[in-house]
N, C-alpha and C positions, 0 to 999 in steps of 0.2 A: 648436203643433208641426206642422211640415210633414212629411207622410208620403208616401213613394214605395212604391207597391204594384205588384209584377210578378207576372203570372199565367202559370203553365205547366200544360200538360195539357189535359184534356177540357172539354166544355161545362159539366159540373157545376162544375168549378173556376172557369170564367168567371162562372157565376151566383153562386157563393160570393163571388168578388171584388167583383162588383157590390153584393151585400148588405153586405159588409164596408166598402166605400167609402162607401156611403150611411150606415151606422151611424157611421163615423168622422166624417163631415161633421156629422151631427146631434149628435155629442158634442163639437164644437168644434175638431176637427182639420182641417187644410188638406191636400188632396191635391195632389201635384206630380208632373209627368212627368220632372223632373230629379233623378236619383238623387244628384248631387253637391251639390244645394242642400237636400236633405232632412235633417230631424232624426231621422227614423226610416226604416229600410229594411225592408220586409216582402216576403217571397217566398212566394207561394201555390203549393205544390209538388205534383208527381206522382210516384208510385212504381211505375208500371206497368212501366217499363224502366230498366235501369241508366243508360242515356244521360241520361235525364231527371234522375236523382239526381246524376250527375256534373256536370251543368250547375249545379245548386244549390250543390254543394260549391265550385265555381269562384266563383260569386257571393259566397258566404259568405267564402271566402278573401280576396277583394278587399276586402269590407266590413270584415272584422276587421283587416286590415292598416291600413286607413285609421284605424280606431279606435285601434289601437296607436300610430299616428303622431300622435295627439292630437286627431283629429276627434271631437267629442262627439256621437256618433250612437248610437241605439238600434237593435238588429238583431233581427228576428224571423222565424221560419219557421212557416208555416201549412200546413194541408192534410195530404195523405196521407203525405208523407215525415215530417212532424212526428209523426204518429200511429205510423208504423212504427218510427222510430228513437228517439223520445223523448229520454232523457237522454244517449244516445250522441252526439247532435248537440252537446250542451253540452260534452261531454268533448273532442270533436274540434275545435270552434270556440270558443275561450276567450272571444271577445268577444260571443258570442251571448247575448241577453237574454230572448227570449220564444220558447217552443215551444208551439204551439197546434194541436191536432188538429181535424178538421172537425166533430166533435161538440161542441166548446166555443167555436166562433166567436162566439157571442152574447156571450161574456164578454171578448172581445178588448180593447175600449177600457179596461176596468178593469185588465186585465193590463198594458197598456202604461203606464198611469198609475202603477201600483205599481212597475213596473220602473224608470221614469224618476225617480220621487220618492224611492224608498227604495234605489235601486241594488240591487234584489232580483231574482234570477232567478225567473221564473214558469214553471212546467212543467205544462201540461195536455195533454200529448201521449203519455202512457204508453200503450203498446199494451194494448188491452183495456179502457181507461177508458170508462165508460158515457157515451153522448151525452146532453146536456141537451135532450131532445126538445121539452119545452114551450117552452124559450127559442128553439130553432131554429124551431119552428112560428111563434112570435111574430115572429121575424126575417123569415120569408117573408111573413107576412101584412102586415107593416108596411112592406114595401119601397115606395119611391116609384113611382107609376104611370108617371111620366116620368123618363127618365134619359138624359143626353146621351152617356154612354159606350156606349150600345147603337147598333147599326145603325139608321138611321131606319126607323120603322114596325115594328120587330121586337123580340121579347123571348123569353127562355127562361122556362119555368114548371116548377118541380119538382113532380112528382106522387108521388114515392116516394123513399125513401132506402135505401141498402144493397143487399146481394145475398146470396141463399141458395144459389147454384149451386156455389160452392167448386171451380171448375175448378182442376186441380192446379198450374197455372203462375201463378195470379192472387192478388194481395194484396188486392184490393178488399174481400172480405168481412171481412178482418181490420182494415182501416183505415177502412172506411165502415160496418161493422156489418151486422146482419141486415136483411132486407127489412121495411120499414114503409111502408105506403101512407097518404097523406094523405087526409083526409075530402073527398069530392067537393064538398060545399057550399063548403068553403074554397077549393078549386081554381077552381070556377066564379066565386066572388066575386072572386078575384084576377084571373082572366081578364077579367071585366067591367070592373074598374078599369083594366086595361091597355088594353082596347079603347076605353074612354071617353077615355083620354089620347092616343089616336091610333095605338095599336099595331094593325096589321092582320094580322100573321103571328105566331103563337105556336108555339114548339116545346116540346113536353112532354118532360121529362127524367126518365129513370130508368136505373139501371145495367142492368136488364133490364126495359124499360118495359112490355112486354106481360104481365109478371107482376103488374101493378097489380091489386089486389083489396082492396076495403074492405068489411068486413062490418058491417052494421047490423041487429042482431036476427037474423031468419031470412033476410034478403035480403043479397045481396052485389053490389057494383058492380064490374064489370070494365072494362078499357080501352075496349072497344066501347061500353059503356053511357056511360062518361065522354065519349067523343067525341060521342055523340048529345046529351048535355047541353050541351056546349060549342058545338056546331054552330049553335045558334040565337042566339048572342050578337050583338047589333047591332054593325056595324062590323068584325067579324072576317071576313077573307076567306080566310085560309089557316091550317090546322092541320097540324103535323108532329109526329112522335114518334120519339125515338131513346133508346137503341139496343135492338133487339129480340133475343130469344134464340130459337133455332129449336125447341127441344123444348117440347111442350105449347102451341104457338101456336094461339090461338083463331081459328077460321075466321070468326067474327063480326067480327073486326077487319078482315079483307079486305072483307067485305060492307059495313062502315061506310065504308071507303075508297072503295068503288065507288059507294055510294048517297048519301053526305053531301057537299054541295057544297064545304064548306070543307076537307075532309080531302084532303091532297095525295097524289098517286099516287107515293109514294116510300117505299121500305122498306130501311132499313139493318139487315141481318141477318147478322152475322159467322158464317162457317163455321169459320174457323181452320185447317182442313185438309180435303182431299178424300179422305183415307184413313181407313177404319174403324179400322185398328190405331192410328193416331195419335190419332184422336178418342177412342178408349177410354183411351189413356194420358193424354190431357188431362183426362179426367173429363167430357167433353161428353156430354150425355145423349140423343144421337140418332145414327143411322147415316147414312152417305152416301146410302143409298136414301131415308131419311126426309127428309133435307134436299132432295134432288132433287124429291121429291113436293111439298114445301112450295113450292118455287120454281115448279113447274108449276102448282100451284093458284093461286098469286098471279098469275101471268101469265094464267091462264084466267079468273080472277074479275075482275081490275081491268084494263080496257083501258088500254094505254099506260103501265103501271107501270114505274118505273125501280128497279133493285135495286143496292145497294152492299154490299160485303163486307169482311171483315178476314181476314188470313192470318198465321200464324206459321210461319216457315221454320226448319229446323234444330232442331226439337224433339227431345229425347233419343230415340234409336232410329229416327229418320226415315230411311227408305231412299230410294234413287233412284226406286224404284217408287212409294213414298208421295208423293214430290215431284211425279212426273208426274201422279198422281191429283189433286193440287191444281191443276196447270195445266189439266187436263181440266175440273175443276169451274168454273174461271174462264170457260173457253170455253162450257161447257154453260149456265151461269147467265146469261151475257151481262151481267155487271155493268157498270153505268155507270162505276164506279170501285171500286178496292179499296185498303185500307190494308194494306200488306205490311211486316212487320218480322222481323228476326232474333230468334230465341229468346234471351231474357235471363234467366238464373236469378234468382229473387227469394227472398232468404233467408226461411225460415219457411214457405214454401209446400210442399205435398206433393211437387211435382216436384223441388224443390231438396233436400228431405230424402231422397227415395227413388230418384231417377233420376240417373244420371251424365250430365253435359253432354258427351256423347261425339261431337258433330258438330264438326269443326274449323272455325275461324272463316272460313277461305278457302272452305270448302264452303258455309257459311251465306251468305257474300257472293255466291257464284255463284248459288245457288238464289234468293236475293233478287232479283238482277238478272234472272234468267230469268223469274220470276213477274211482275216489273214489265213486262218486255217483252211477255209474253203479254197482260197487262191493257191495255197501251198499244195493242196490235193490236185487241183487242176494243172498246175505247173509241173508237178512231178509226173503225172500221167503223160502229158505232152512231151516232156523231155525224155522220158523212157522210150517213147516211140522213135526218138532220134538215134538211139544206141545202135551201132553197127553201120550207120551212114557216114559218109565222108563230106565234109563241109569246108568251104573256103573261109579262112579266118584272117582278119587283119590284126596283127600282133601289136598289142599296146606296150608290152614290156614285162619285166619281172612282176610277179604277183606280190601282194602285200606279205603273204606268208614267206615267199622266197626272199624278200628284202630283209626279213627278220632273222633269216638263217645265218649264223656266223661263218659257216664253212661252205665252200662251193660243192656242188654235187659232182659225181663222176663225169668225166669227159667235159667239164666246164659247163654242163647243162644246169639250168635253173628251172623253177616252175614259172612258165610264162602264162600270161592271160591275154585274151583277145576276144573279138566278137565276130559272129557270122553276119551275113547280109540281113538276116532277120533279127539282129541285135541280141542273139543268145550269147551268154558269156561262156567261154571255153578256156579251160586250163590244161596245159600239157607241158612236157619237158622239152627244153631246147636251149640253144645258145642265146645269150642276151642280145647279140647283134641282129637278131631277127626282128627287133622292134621296128615298126613301120612297114614291114613286108607282109605279103600275103602267102599263106601256106595252107595246104590241104591237110585237114586233121580228121582222123578216124575216131569217132566217138565210142568210148568203151564203157562209160559209166555215167549215170545221171543222178542229180539231186534236184530239188525244187528250184534251187537258185542258180545252178551252173552245170555245165557238161565237162566231163573229163575225157581226154583223148590222147592220141599219139600220132606222130607223123610217120 
């Protein structure tokens, strides 16, 4: 059976898809990048915003129409949308065969076989269904150390599952479950296997990664302790972790970032708003002053640190003054970049149940544009300060622009793209075989989105 797997959403979904693809190959399935040649179409989905779900419904509509026209295909929905909607998906899309939430991914091959052999709908996406944690842990532990689907030299490594924060707008605790931290020994073992296979940069994943805490008897291992254990792994050159939550941030994490050679000077720590009133309505557990103090501490502790943020515009009750506070926070924090989105009500969340979505869409769009413009201004100024400097870049490979060029550049060089330790995107000319290697690049030009350089 040829399987087409499409991934939408966050890095956690990307890792889940990597594990699913490996599991399917081991089970005798063949992965294909051609959705029209596939016998099975699988969509690993995101539920954070309505736009992400609309995209999946569009894909499913197309697939189910093909099936109705006589194409013998099996159709499956995986991930957060499967967990949130469950049998609602089966009712809306009559050709759908498999609905599998993130807590049941380890059982996916058997679900596909049963659906294919018995023409039987399989449903393991009911909201609130318990995750099979033992099977998921085995899936993580047994992942191949080498995988061609990853960027050269890079890998994600999950250190925890779920979230306990229950922000009023967010579905993650409902679709991913409560926080559960993996055993540090298992994480270190997995990191060693990845490093032995040539991975030099590992990104640790958690919905609120700084909440990592594993208790063993009377002792507990936090994220800073885990970073210390991973720092000594032979062959490992860079450690990142995403995404952090501002409240209760352990200062020892910043000290580990400052003191450990492998830990990159990069902190993705979403604020979501610069207004205390909106933060309270969102159920975020910190004030604007506390967030400002954390950013000041990070910059004072870690020389050269780069900070990234997230913002939601048009949250229920957000005033123009609240909006201006978010713009002020972007400027004050000096973010390298921010991910800025319009508020999208998610059914079942406290915000959707209790707060009217009272900001008109045209106002949301305007505020979104305005925050993006402020962030562009801040990013451009910071990037221009890097011009003339030399930075170590981990090469990811040819850029999108380079891949579209029909003819090779002189001397076999193409436009390459890579990232610095602080996660700045750098493009520069070089041979394609530099992918996965580290090179020093002199920055010659800057835009708000990327740096251009030469070796």
